[in-house]
N, C-alpha and C positions, 0 to 999 in steps of 0.2 A: 503494499498500499504504499501512496504516494506523500512521502514529509507536506507536501504543499494546495493537500485538499486540503477546504477552508470550508464554511460554511456558509451558503446562499445566502445566508437571512443574517447571521451575527460574527460570522468569519471569525469567530474559531475554529484549531487547525483540530484536523478529526485524522487521528493515524494509528487509533486502536477500534477492533471492531467496537466496545461499549462506548465509542463514542457517534455512535447512527444510533436512527431509531429504531427500534425492534434488534440488531446489528446487521442489520441489511447495508452492505458496504455503496448498494446501489444508488443511494440516499445521498441527494446534492447538501442536505442539512444535519445540521446537529442535532443529538436527542432533549438537549437542550430548547428547539426550540421546534418540539412537536407537541402534539396529545396524545396519549394513553396507545389509540389507535394507529401511530407513526404516522398519521400527517401533518401538517406544514400548520403550524399557529399562525396566527392572523396576525395585521400587524400591528397591534393594539394589542393580543399579549404577547407576542414578542416586545412591542414596548416595556411593557409591565415589569416582566421576567429581567429583563435588559438596566430597566433602573432600579429593582430591586437588588440587582448583583453590584450596580457599581454605589446603592447604599452601606451596605453590610460589607464588600469588599472593600473600598474607598471610601466607607465612612464619608461618604457626601451626604447634602443636606440632600430633599426632596425635591425642591427646584432644580437644582444642579443638574440633579443627577438625571430627571426627566428631559431637561438640552440637551445634556450626551448622551443616552438613549438615543433621540432624535436622531442629532449629530454619525454618530456611530450606523446607528443602522440606515442612514438612505446612501451611506458608504456602500451597503451590500445588493449585489443585484435585485435579491428578490425585492426589494424594497425603494429599488433610485425612480421610479416613479410612483410612488406614495409622495 
């Protein structure tokens, strides 16, 4: 598996099968950007997940995390036109 594979939703590197939804390495998005059935979350769902990640990982305040999450997500192929 290539080290260059990145989630089209959030940009996370996907290096191991556990990084993919349902360990399906044919998917272009990561386990964090999917619903339980393996389908891609909506932009709003991905936005909330990214926002919470930024708040908990980088101790950002809610408003700054929201702005950064939108900025980061829109850089990725899944959301470039959102």
